[in-house]
N, C-alpha and C positions, 0 to 999 in steps of 0.2 A: 542543481542537476549537473550530472558528471558527463563530460566529453568523452568520446570514444578515443581509442588510440589512432592518432592521425595517420600512422603508417599503414594501416590496413584499409582496403577498399571498403566502403560503407555499404551495408546490406539494404535492401529495400523490402518494405512490407507490401502485401497485395494491394494496399490501398494508395501507393506511393503516386501512380499517375493521377489519381482523383484528388489528392492534395494539391498537386500543381495545378490541376484544372480549377480548383476552387481558390487559387491564389495565395497558397500557404507560403510563409517564410520558413524554409527548411533549415535544420541545424543538426550536426552529429549528436547522437544520444544513444548510449549503450550499444554502440557499433552499428547502429542504423542511421539513415537519413530520415529525420522525423519532423513533423510540422510543429514549431513552436508557437505560431500564432497564424490567424487568418487576417484579412484586410481590416476588420472592424477592431482588432487589437486585444490585448490580454484583458484589460479591464472590462470591456464590454462582453467578452467571452465568460469571464468570471461571473459577472452579474447576470448574464443570460442563464448560465447553469443553475444559479441559486434561485432564479425565478421561474424558469420554465424547463427546458431540457437541452442538454449538451451531448453530441456524439464525439467520442474519443477514439482514435485508432490506437489500441494497446497490444497490437500483434507482434511487437518486439519482445513481449514477455514469453517465458518458456512454458510450454503446455506438455504435460507427462501423464501417461497412464502408468499405474502400478496395478499388476494383474496377478491374481493368484489368491488361494484361501489364506494364506499367511501374510497378505500384504499389510494389513492393519498392524498386526503384532510386529512386523518387521519395521514398519515406519516408526513405531514407538521406540525403537532402539536408538533413533538418531534425532528424535524431537521430544521436548519435555511436555508434550501435550497428549490428551486422551483421545486417541484414534480409534481404538477397539469399541468403544461405547458410542461412537458417532453413528447417528441414525441414518437410515436411507435418504437419500437426497438432501442431507443436511450438510452445511460447510462450516468449517472451522479455520481460525487464524493460527498459525504454528511458526516455529523457529527451528532452524537447524543451529546446532551448538557445537563448539569445539571442545577439546579437553580442559580448557581454562574456563569454560562457561560463556566464552564470547560468542557472539552471534554471527554465523557464517551467511545467513540470509533469512529474510521472512518470506512466508509463502502461505498459500491458501490450499486447503484439502476439502474435496467433496466426495462424499460416498455415493457411488452409483451401483446399480445392480451387479455389474460384472467387473467393476474396477475401483480404484481410488483415482479421482482426477485432482492433479496437482498443478498449480500455477506458481511459477517462481519469477524473480525480477530478471529483466533483460541482461543487465551487466553481469549477473552471477550464474546465468542459465547453464553455461558449458562446465562450469566447475560443480554446479548443483547436481546436474545429471551424472557426472562423473563420480560424485560423492555417493549418490544413490546406488549407482551401479556397482561400485566398490564395496559399499557397507551392506547393502541388502539385495544386490543382484542375484545372490544365490538362494534367496528365500522367496522372491517374487520377480516377475518380469518387469524391468523398467524400460518403458516404451515411450520415446519422445514423440511429439506430434508437430514436427515442423510444418506438416501441410495444413494445420489449422490456423486461421486467423482469429483475433480476438477484438471485439468491439465493446465498448462501454457507453451505455446510454444513461446519463446521470441527470438528476433534477426532479423537483416535485411533479412536473408533468411527464416524466419519462414512462410511467405507467399508462397514462392517457394515449400517448403516442404508440407505444409497443402494443397496446391492447387491440389497436386496429388491425395488426397483423395476426394476432391471436388472443382473443379475449381471456383465455385461461391464465395467461401470465399474471393477471390481477390477483389471483388466488394465492400466489406465493408470498411468504413473509420473509423478512430480512434473515440472510444466511441460509436460505433453502433455495433449491434449484430443480431442474428437470429437463427432459428433452421436449423440445417444442418446435412444431412446424410453423414458421413465420411466412405467411402468405406464399407457401410453396417451398420455402428453404428449410432444410432440416438443421436444427441447432441443439446445443445444449448450454443452457443459461442458468445463472444464479442471480438472486436479488441481492446484490451486493455492490461494493464500489470503493472508490478512493477519494471521495469529495466530501463525505459527511452528509450528502442527500440520499434520498430514496434514489433507486436505480437498479441496472442490471449490467452484468457482464456476460457477453454473448460469444461463445466458441462457434465458429462456422468454418466450413471448408474453404480454403483460400480461393477456389474457383467461383465460389458464390459470394465472396465478401463484398466485392463492389456493388453487386446487385442489391444485397441487403442494406449496404450503407446508403444507397440511393433511394431505397424504399423509406428508410428512416428519415433521411434529410428531406424527403418529400412531405413529411408530416409538418404541420404550421408550427408546432412547438419547438422543433429541432433545429439546431445549428451546429456546425463543425466547431470544435473546440481543440486547441493546440496544448502543448506541454506546458507553456507558460502558466495558463490558467489552472492546468491540473496541478502545478505545483503550489500556486497560491490557495487553491481550494482545499488541498489536503493539509496545507499548513494552518489554515483556519480551523480545520476539523481536528487538529491536534495529532495528525497521523504521521508516524515516521517514514522518512525516505531512507532506504539502505544506502550506506556508504556516506551518510552524512549524520543522521541522527542515532543510528545504530550501525555497528560494525564488529569486527573480530575483537576490539578492544573495550566492547561494552557487553555486560551481562543483561539477561532479562530483568533482573531486580534493579540494577543501575538505570535500566532504560524504562523503568515504570511500567513494564509489560507483565507483571505478575499475574494479572487478571487472565492471562492466557494459559497459565499452568493450573490445571484442574487439581483438585484436592486428591484424586486417586493417584496422581503422579508425583505428589509431594511426599516428604518424609512422613512415615506412618500410614500413608495410602496403600491400597491394595496392590498397586503396580508402581511403587515408588522407585525412582532413580532408573538406572539401566540405560542412561542416555549420556553421551559425552558431556563432561563438565557437571554432572549431577551433584557431586559433593560440594563443589563451589557454590552452585546455585542454592542447594538446601541450606548451606551455612548461612548465605546472605538472606534467604527467606526467614530464617530464625533471628539473626542478629542485625539485620539491616546491612546496607552497603555504605561506604564512605562517601559516595555521591549519588545524585539522583537527577534523572531527566524531569524537567519542569516546564511549564509554560510561563512566558513572560509578556506583560503588556506595558507599553509606555504611554503616557499622557502627552508627550511631545511628538511632533510630526517627523522627527528625523528617523528614517528606517535604520534598524540594527541588523546587520547582515551576518552570514555565517563566519565564523572565525573571530568575531569580536570578543575581546577579553571581558570578563565581568569581575568588578572588584566591590569590595564593602565600603562602608563610609570612611574608613582609615586608608582605603586605597591598596588594601591587600588583595591580591588576585585569588578569587574564590571559585572561578569556573569559566566556561566558554560557551558562546552561541554556536549552535549546529545548524539551525535554519532560522531565516528572518525575513519579514517582508512588511510592508505597509498593508494591512489586511483591507482589501477593498470592501467586504461586507461589515466589519467591525469599525472601519474608519480610523484606525490607529495602528502603530506599529506592534506586531506580535511576533514572538519568537520561541523556538524551542532551544533548550540549553542544558548543560549539566552543571549542578551546583553542589558544592560541599554540603552534606547533609544538614549541618547545623544552620544554613541559609535557605533550605529548601521548603520551609513551611509557607503555606498560602499567606499572602499579605505582606511577606518580607520585602523590603525594598533593598535593591541592589543597583549597581551603575555599570552600564556598558560603556566601554571606551570606544567612541566613534570620533575619527579625525582628531585624536588626542584630546577630545572633550568627554566629559562624563554626561551620559544620558540616563536619568533615572528610570528604572524599570521596577514592576511589581510582580512578585511570583503569583501566578493566576492558575485557576483550574483550566483543564481543557476539556472539551473543545471550546475554542474562543467564540463561536457562534453555534446555537443549538443544532443538534443532528436532526435530519429528516427521515431517519431510517423507519421502515414500515414494518411493525412488529404484529399488526392484525388486531 
């Protein structure tokens, strides 16, 4: 997790006072004063989300509307994914790229009747909004939504809890959404999230955010969860954190995110290229990249953290860890890392240097624990 610029005053989400009331430990994150954990602690919060349902405040994220008939075509000029064919109330993962094919940010796009609804990362939202306004602001209206809060309800019992506020939410499948009245509160929500579990992300006006949070926390399955468990949950799910596992120095191919680039946008596709860095990405898609993001698992108890160097049996440096923790669900150290391609095959043994000692790790598939997404 990245700390904010300490010289700037920290912003507060609409739920800030509620976090204090609930006994949260607050830390700077993405320019905001955010809850890293509540009194039960990160481990208990992680396990509760995997077993029941956790409520996360993700209002620090950026929410944006792209309005106009040309919005989808315009957005395709700055992302390598298929936006034009995205169905009504469907959601898709996307990436902003630069001219070198590097990743400026990752984001979510949902098609609604009157706009495209875009969610970007907190630490990147100012530049992301400026990027969209500069690149496509002449083709569609780029309208930030600072008045909207964002709540994430995650876990296998999230649907049970949310259905008490509106039973219709249970009909949604993974990566679809809609407008829902939740016990008198108007929202737009999608069945998606950042934990590897079933769940929902709920956009709600800031004036009703606390009321909605209290309604959700009143459900017996739901407890508040902080950023600490959010990080360990997403890492076990093999999901990238911007600024750590992906950044402007990593391409979608290096980052093992090629699944996000649909055939129609690849070389030979009907709408191939046309986005920044397309030539670099297409060449790597055809020839491969020199390094690759992989999952790593260790049988030893020593956690391997971000920045740890990776070496082969001869001690030659072959990569670096970008995220690592002792996975509470899997019960062993897990990590995301970049490795030279000749060491990136599943089952390859490498060594992480931790406190000047070698910790053996094995290249593993991700997610490290099975996903719970509801696909219907």
